[in-house]
C-alpha positions as CSV (number, residue, x, y, z in Angstrom):
1,M,-17.9,-11.2,-2.1
2,S,-21.6,-11.1,-0.9
3,D,-20.0,-8.9,2.3
4,F,-18.3,-6.9,-0.1
5,I,-21.5,-5.7,-2.2
6,R,-23.5,-5.6,0.9
7,L,-21.2,-3.0,2.4
8,L,-20.9,-0.8,-0.7
9,R,-25.1,-0.8,-0.9
10,R,-25.6,-0.2,2.7
11,N,-22.8,2.2,3.5
12,R,-22.5,5.5,1.2
13,N,-19.2,7.1,2.7
14,Y,-17.4,4.4,1.9
15,R,-18.8,3.4,-1.6
16,Y,-17.5,6.9,-2.3
17,T,-13.9,6.7,-1.0
18,W,-14.2,2.8,-2.4
19,M,-15.1,4.2,-6.3
20,G,-12.7,7.1,-5.7
21,Q,-10.1,4.7,-4.8
22,I,-10.6,2.2,-8.0
23,V,-10.0,5.2,-10.4
24,S,-7.1,7.2,-9.1
25,E,-5.0,4.1,-8.5
26,A,-5.5,2.8,-11.9
27,G,-4.6,6.3,-12.8
28,D,-1.5,5.8,-10.6
29,H,-0.7,2.5,-12.6
30,F,-0.9,4.4,-15.7
31,N,1.6,7.0,-14.9
32,N,3.9,4.3,-13.5
33,V,3.9,2.8,-17.2
34,A,3.8,5.8,-19.3
35,V,7.1,7.5,-17.0
36,L,8.9,4.2,-16.8
37,S,8.1,3.8,-20.3
38,L,8.9,7.2,-21.7
39,A,12.3,7.0,-19.6
40,V,13.8,4.0,-21.0
41,E,12.6,5.4,-24.9
42,E,14.5,8.7,-24.2
43,T,17.4,7.2,-22.8
44,H,17.5,3.3,-23.4
45,S,19.1,3.2,-20.2
46,G,18.1,1.2,-17.6
47,A,19.9,2.7,-14.8
48,V,17.1,5.6,-15.2
49,I,14.4,3.0,-13.4
50,A,16.6,2.8,-10.8
51,T,17.0,6.6,-10.4
52,L,13.1,7.2,-10.8
53,M,12.3,4.9,-7.8
54,L,14.3,6.1,-5.9
55,A,13.3,10.0,-7.0
56,R,9.7,8.7,-6.1
57,A,10.7,6.6,-2.8
58,I,12.6,8.9,-1.1
59,P,10.4,12.1,-1.2
60,A,7.3,9.3,0.7
61,V,9.8,8.7,3.3
62,L,10.8,12.0,4.0
63,A,7.0,13.7,3.7
64,G,5.7,10.6,6.0
65,P,6.3,12.1,9.2
66,L,4.6,15.4,8.5
67,A,1.2,13.6,7.0
68,G,0.9,11.6,10.1
69,I,1.3,15.0,12.2
70,L,-1.6,16.8,10.1
71,L,-3.6,14.5,9.4
72,D,-4.4,14.1,13.6
73,R,-4.2,17.7,13.6
74,F,-6.1,19.1,11.3
75,D,-9.5,18.0,9.5
76,R,-8.3,14.7,7.7
77,Q,-10.9,15.1,4.8
78,H,-9.7,18.2,3.3
79,I,-5.8,16.8,3.7
80,M,-6.7,14.0,1.8
81,I,-8.9,16.4,-1.2
82,A,-5.7,18.7,-0.8
83,S,-3.4,16.0,-2.2
84,D,-5.8,14.6,-4.7
85,L,-6.1,18.3,-6.3
86,I,-1.8,18.7,-5.8
87,R,-1.3,15.5,-7.6
88,G,-4.0,15.7,-10.1
89,A,-2.2,19.3,-11.2
90,I,1.1,17.5,-11.2
91,A,0.0,14.3,-13.0
92,L,-0.9,17.6,-16.2
93,G,2.7,18.6,-16.0
94,F,4.2,15.1,-17.2
95,I,3.1,16.2,-20.5
96,L,5.8,18.5,-20.3
97,A,8.2,16.0,-20.2
98,I,6.7,14.4,-23.3
99,S,6.9,18.1,-25.5
100,Y,10.5,19.1,-24.0
101,H,12.3,15.6,-23.8
102,Q,13.9,16.8,-20.4
103,L,14.2,13.5,-18.2
104,W,15.0,16.2,-15.0
105,L,11.1,16.5,-15.6
106,L,10.5,13.4,-15.1
107,Y,13.0,13.0,-12.0
108,L,11.4,16.3,-10.3
109,L,7.5,15.4,-11.2
110,S,7.7,12.0,-9.9
111,A,9.2,13.4,-6.5
112,L,6.1,16.2,-6.2
113,L,3.6,13.4,-6.8
114,M,5.0,11.4,-4.1
115,I,5.3,13.7,-1.6
116,A,2.0,14.5,-1.9
117,S,0.9,11.0,-1.9
118,P,0.8,9.6,1.6
119,F,-1.1,12.5,2.9
120,F,-3.9,10.8,1.2
121,T,-2.7,7.2,1.9
122,S,-2.5,7.5,5.7
123,G,-5.4,9.4,5.6
124,R,-7.4,6.7,3.8
125,S,-6.6,4.4,6.7
126,A,-7.1,7.2,9.5
127,I,-10.7,7.9,8.3
128,L,-11.6,4.3,7.4
129,P,-12.7,3.5,11.3
130,S,-14.7,6.6,10.7
131,I,-16.9,5.7,8.2
132,A,-17.3,2.2,8.8
133,T,-19.2,0.4,12.0
134,K,-17.4,-2.2,14.1
135,D,-18.8,-4.8,12.3
136,E,-18.4,-3.6,8.9
137,L,-14.6,-1.9,9.4
138,H,-13.0,-5.5,8.8
139,T,-14.5,-6.3,5.9
140,A,-14.1,-2.4,4.5
141,N,-10.4,-3.1,5.3
142,S,-10.3,-6.1,3.5
143,L,-11.9,-4.9,0.1
144,T,-10.0,-1.6,0.1
145,Q,-6.9,-3.7,0.0
146,T,-8.0,-6.3,-2.4
147,T,-9.2,-3.5,-4.2
148,S,-5.4,-2.3,-4.6
149,W,-4.6,-5.4,-5.6
150,M,-6.7,-5.6,-8.5
151,T,-6.1,-2.2,-9.9
152,L,-2.1,-3.3,-9.9
153,A,-3.1,-6.3,-11.9
154,I,-6.0,-4.4,-14.3
155,G,-4.5,-0.8,-13.9
156,A,-0.6,-1.7,-15.1
157,F,-2.6,-3.8,-18.0
158,F,-4.6,-1.2,-19.0
159,G,-2.0,1.5,-18.7
160,G,0.7,-0.4,-21.0
161,T,-2.0,-0.9,-23.5
162,V,-2.8,2.7,-23.7
163,V,0.4,3.8,-24.1
164,A,1.3,1.7,-27.1
165,Q,-2.1,2.4,-29.0
166,F,-2.3,6.1,-27.8
167,G,0.7,7.3,-26.4
168,Y,1.8,8.9,-23.4
169,Q,-0.1,11.7,-23.5
170,L,-3.3,10.3,-23.1
171,A,-2.0,8.4,-19.9
172,F,-1.4,11.5,-18.3
173,I,-4.5,13.1,-18.6
174,F,-6.2,10.1,-17.5
175,N,-3.9,9.8,-14.2
176,S,-4.7,14.0,-13.6
177,L,-8.5,13.1,-14.0
178,S,-8.4,10.5,-11.8
179,F,-7.0,12.2,-8.9
180,F,-9.5,15.1,-9.9
181,F,-12.4,12.0,-9.6
182,S,-11.3,11.1,-6.1
183,A,-11.2,14.5,-4.9
184,F,-14.7,14.4,-5.5
185,C,-15.7,11.4,-4.4
186,I,-14.0,12.4,-0.9
187,G,-15.6,15.5,-1.0
188,N,-18.7,13.9,-1.0
189,L,-18.2,12.1,2.3
190,R,-20.6,13.5,5.3
191,S,-20.0,13.2,8.8
192,V,-22.8,13.9,11.9
193,H,-20.0,16.2,13.3
194,G,-19.5,18.2,10.3
195,H,-15.6,17.3,10.4
196,F,-13.6,14.7,10.2
197,R,-11.3,15.5,12.4
198,A,-9.3,12.8,15.6
199,A,-12.3,12.2,18.0
200,E,-10.2,13.6,20.6
201,P,-7.7,15.3,19.4
202,A,-4.1,15.2,20.1
203,F,-3.2,18.7,20.5
204,D,-5.0,21.9,19.8
205,E,-4.4,23.4,16.2
206,T,-4.8,26.8,17.7
207,K,-1.5,25.9,19.7
208,V,2.3,26.4,18.3
209,A,3.2,23.2,16.1
210,R,5.7,21.0,17.6
211,P,6.4,18.9,14.6
212,W,8.9,17.0,16.2
213,H,7.6,16.5,19.6
214,E,4.2,15.5,18.4
215,Y,5.6,12.8,16.0
216,R,7.9,11.3,19.0
217,E,4.4,11.3,20.9
218,G,3.0,8.6,18.1
219,L,6.1,7.1,18.3
220,G,5.9,6.6,21.8
221,Y,2.5,5.6,21.7
222,M,3.4,2.8,19.2
223,I,6.2,1.5,22.0
224,A,3.9,1.1,24.2
225,S,1.5,-0.9,22.6
226,P,3.4,-4.3,21.8
227,L,0.9,-5.4,19.2
228,I,1.0,-2.3,17.3
229,L,4.7,-1.8,17.6
230,G,4.8,-6.2,16.6
231,I,2.7,-5.1,13.5
232,G,4.8,-2.2,12.0
233,L,7.9,-4.6,12.5
234,I,6.9,-7.4,10.8
235,G,5.9,-5.4,7.9
236,V,9.7,-3.9,8.4
237,G,11.0,-7.4,8.4
238,W,8.8,-8.4,5.7
239,A,10.1,-5.5,3.8
240,S,13.6,-6.2,3.9
241,G,12.8,-9.2,1.4
242,G,9.5,-7.8,-0.4
243,G,11.5,-4.7,-1.7
244,A,14.0,-7.2,-3.7
245,A,11.2,-9.4,-4.5
246,Q,10.2,-6.9,-6.9
247,V,13.2,-6.5,-8.4
248,L,13.8,-9.7,-8.8
249,F,10.4,-10.2,-11.3
250,T,11.7,-9.2,-14.4
251,L,15.0,-10.2,-14.0
252,F,13.1,-14.0,-13.2
253,S,11.2,-14.0,-16.4
254,E,14.0,-12.1,-18.3
255,L,17.1,-13.7,-17.3
256,V,16.3,-17.0,-15.7
257,F,13.1,-18.5,-17.3
258,K,13.8,-17.0,-21.1
259,R,10.1,-16.0,-21.2
260,G,10.5,-12.2,-22.0
261,A,7.8,-10.0,-21.4
262,Q,4.9,-12.4,-21.7
263,G,6.6,-14.3,-18.8
264,L,6.8,-10.9,-16.7
265,G,3.0,-10.4,-17.6
266,E,2.2,-14.3,-16.6
267,L,4.2,-13.6,-12.9
268,W,2.6,-10.3,-12.2
269,S,-0.9,-12.0,-13.2
270,V,-0.3,-15.2,-11.1
271,A,1.0,-12.9,-8.2
272,G,-2.5,-10.4,-8.4
273,V,-4.4,-13.6,-8.5
274,G,-3.1,-15.3,-5.6
275,L,-3.2,-11.8,-3.4
276,L,-6.9,-11.6,-4.3
277,I,-7.6,-15.2,-3.3
278,G,-5.8,-13.9,-0.2
279,G,-7.7,-11.1,0.3
280,F,-11.0,-13.0,0.2
281,L,-9.3,-15.9,2.5
282,G,-8.2,-13.2,4.7
283,N,-11.6,-11.1,4.9
284,Y,-13.5,-14.8,5.6
285,L,-11.0,-15.6,8.7
286,G,-11.1,-12.7,10.1
287,K,-14.5,-12.4,11.1
288,R,-14.2,-16.6,12.1
289,I,-10.8,-16.8,14.4
290,S,-10.1,-15.6,17.9
291,F,-7.2,-13.2,18.8
292,E,-5.0,-16.0,19.7
293,A,-5.3,-17.2,16.4
294,Y,-5.0,-14.4,14.4
295,K,-1.6,-14.2,15.8
296,K,-1.4,-18.1,15.1
297,T,-2.2,-17.4,11.5
298,V,0.0,-14.7,11.4
299,F,2.9,-16.6,11.8
300,F,2.4,-19.4,9.7
301,C,1.6,-17.2,7.0
302,Y,4.6,-15.6,6.8
303,L,6.5,-18.7,7.0
304,L,4.2,-20.0,4.1
305,H,5.0,-16.6,1.9
306,G,8.8,-16.5,2.4
307,G,9.0,-20.5,2.5
308,S,7.1,-20.6,-1.5
309,Y,9.1,-17.6,-2.7
310,V,12.3,-19.5,-1.7
311,V,10.6,-23.0,-3.9
312,F,9.8,-20.5,-6.7
313,S,13.4,-18.8,-6.8
314,Q,14.5,-23.0,-7.3
315,M,12.4,-24.5,-9.4
316,R,13.3,-25.1,-12.4
317,H,9.7,-25.9,-14.2
318,W,7.4,-22.2,-15.6
319,G,4.1,-23.9,-14.2
320,W,5.4,-25.0,-10.8
321,A,6.9,-21.6,-10.7
322,L,4.1,-19.7,-10.8
323,F,2.0,-21.8,-8.7
324,F,4.4,-21.4,-5.9
325,M,4.5,-17.5,-6.3
326,G,0.7,-17.5,-6.4
327,L,0.6,-19.6,-3.1
328,S,3.4,-17.0,-1.7
329,R,1.4,-13.9,-2.4
330,A,-1.9,-15.3,-0.9
331,S,-0.1,-16.0,2.3
332,V,1.0,-12.5,2.6
333,A,-2.5,-10.8,1.7
334,V,-3.9,-12.9,4.3
335,S,-1.4,-12.0,6.7
336,S,-2.0,-8.7,5.6
337,V,-5.5,-8.0,6.0
338,L,-5.7,-9.6,9.4
339,N,-3.0,-7.0,10.7
340,W,-4.6,-4.0,9.2
341,S,-7.5,-4.6,10.1
342,N,-6.1,-5.1,14.1
343,L,-4.3,-2.0,13.7
344,L,-8.0,0.1,12.8
345,K,-9.7,-1.8,15.7
346,H,-6.6,-1.0,18.0
347,V,-5.2,2.1,17.4
348,E,-6.7,5.2,18.7
349,D,-8.4,8.3,16.2
350,R,-6.2,11.0,17.9
351,F,-3.1,8.6,16.8
352,R,-4.4,7.3,13.7
353,G,-2.6,9.7,11.1
354,R,1.2,9.1,13.0
355,V,0.8,5.4,13.3
356,F,-0.5,4.6,9.5
357,S,2.1,7.0,7.9
358,T,5.2,6.0,10.4
359,I,4.1,2.2,9.4
360,E,4.0,3.4,5.6
361,T,6.9,5.4,6.1
362,M,9.4,2.3,7.6
363,N,7.8,0.0,4.7
364,W,9.0,2.8,1.9
365,S,12.4,2.6,3.7
366,T,13.1,-0.8,4.3
367,M,11.8,-1.5,0.4
368,M,13.7,1.0,-0.5
369,L,16.9,-0.5,0.6
370,S,16.2,-3.8,-0.2
371,M,15.6,-3.0,-3.9
372,L,18.5,-1.3,-4.3
373,G,20.8,-4.4,-2.3
374,A,19.3,-6.5,-4.7
375,G,20.4,-4.7,-8.0
376,S,23.7,-4.4,-6.4
377,A,23.8,-8.2,-5.7
378,S,22.9,-9.5,-8.9
379,Q,25.8,-7.7,-10.3
380,Y,27.8,-10.7,-7.9
381,F,25.7,-13.6,-7.2
382,S,22.9,-15.6,-9.0
383,I,19.3,-14.4,-9.4
384,R,18.3,-17.9,-7.8
385,A,20.4,-17.1,-4.9
386,I,19.6,-13.9,-4.4
387,G,15.3,-14.9,-4.7
388,A,16.0,-17.5,-2.2
389,A,17.6,-14.7,0.6
390,S,14.8,-12.8,-0.5
391,G,12.6,-15.4,0.6
392,L,14.5,-16.4,3.9
393,L,14.7,-12.6,4.7
394,S,10.5,-12.1,4.5
395,S,9.9,-15.2,6.1
396,S,12.3,-14.4,8.8
397,T,9.9,-11.8,10.5
398,A,7.9,-14.7,11.4
399,L,10.8,-15.7,13.8
400,F,10.3,-12.7,15.9
401,W,6.1,-12.2,16.0
402,G,6.7,-16.1,17.1
403,W,9.0,-15.5,19.7
404,A,6.9,-12.6,20.7
405,N,3.9,-14.6,21.2
406,W,4.7,-17.2,22.5
407,T,6.7,-15.2,25.7
408,G,3.1,-13.3,26.0
409,K,4.6,-10.1,24.4
410,L,1.6,-9.6,22.3
411,P,-1.6,-9.2,24.4
412,E,-4.4,-7.7,23.0
413,P,-4.6,-4.1,23.8
414,A,-8.4,-2.7,24.5
415,V,-10.4,-1.7,21.4
416,A,-10.2,1.7,20.5
417,E,-13.4,3.5,20.5
418,Q,-15.0,4.6,17.2
419,D,-16.5,7.3,16.6
420,G,-19.0,5.9,15.2
421,V,-20.7,5.4,11.5
422,L,-20.5,9.1,10.4
423,E,-23.2,9.1,8.3
424,I,-26.5,8.1,6.8
425,H,-27.0,4.2,5.8
426,G,-30.7,4.5,5.5
427,D,-30.6,5.5,1.4
428,P,-27.9,3.1,0.3
429,T,-28.4,4.7,-3.2
430,G,-28.3,8.1,-2.1
């Protein structure tokens, strides 16, 4: 915790980024709760939830490659601000869905919101090594991920409370204002270079754009670096079971353990606590273990993550089920922090936008298929069986990683040159 506090005190740029993250991600969860609740209230149909999730997932997958290209071509700060402003305007549009009771508006606005999202999320990852020193980078990554998990738990809880007490309109207004606040925070980032473009642009922005060629260059860069490709692929392996796990949360609470909404809240809360514990542990380990120890840690974390989920799915006692869920989440959080820190450390600046957006797109695509698969399988197989399969799929990625490591296919690449701390640290209150 002291590392996080020290970072926030010393690093003005990161402090602004972090403040914007807290508010905007909390707003995201306000929107999620409000949209899903409104859809069910209007239709009384569970099928609409799956349709809304697809309306959000598919645009994010399609927009990811373009986001990566633009983030490596133009000023990342400007793109992130534009994404926030556009999302702020779109979020206000959800109020129309309340007034006109048109379900198609929820689908359309959800899709538009997610089209703009990768331009910010991938941009935040790409810009992080530009606003943190080499010594701060791992802590900055750990705090960014831990904050995301914290806002998931807190934002969803307060989002539900606001909707229940004050209605949908206030939730959508807060979501919109959260994006505008984030844009204000990102606008306050300062660079000694006067911009946040890639230090060595992969292409001149005055030349004719060739999006597919530029995106293939990013893919070629990933393939040429076994570690970067390996981190991307184990994320896909995790998502093959992780997407199903998200769907199964509700089914386990409602149908298996008969705990209802309270049980679902307890399950998400324990998962959130596990993620937070794993985030702190990942931050601690990342500063103390060697590269070889890191690779072994990731292997065992994925085994423990998937294995714990399998045990969770077979538990008959609610308390033990919650324990193994927390253990599963903590394990995957440790590996997530360590993997992302290594990406930030080793990916060249001129490729960061494309690498991070590609990995995000791969994960979104796989999770979407996993969620659809779990939903379909629930019609034919027991929930416990699907849960066990989900855990095994998530753990299977450890086998690929372990094989690659022990056959020498994951050497440590050269550390990417950082553009330094592009801000003034001297005034911690500035």
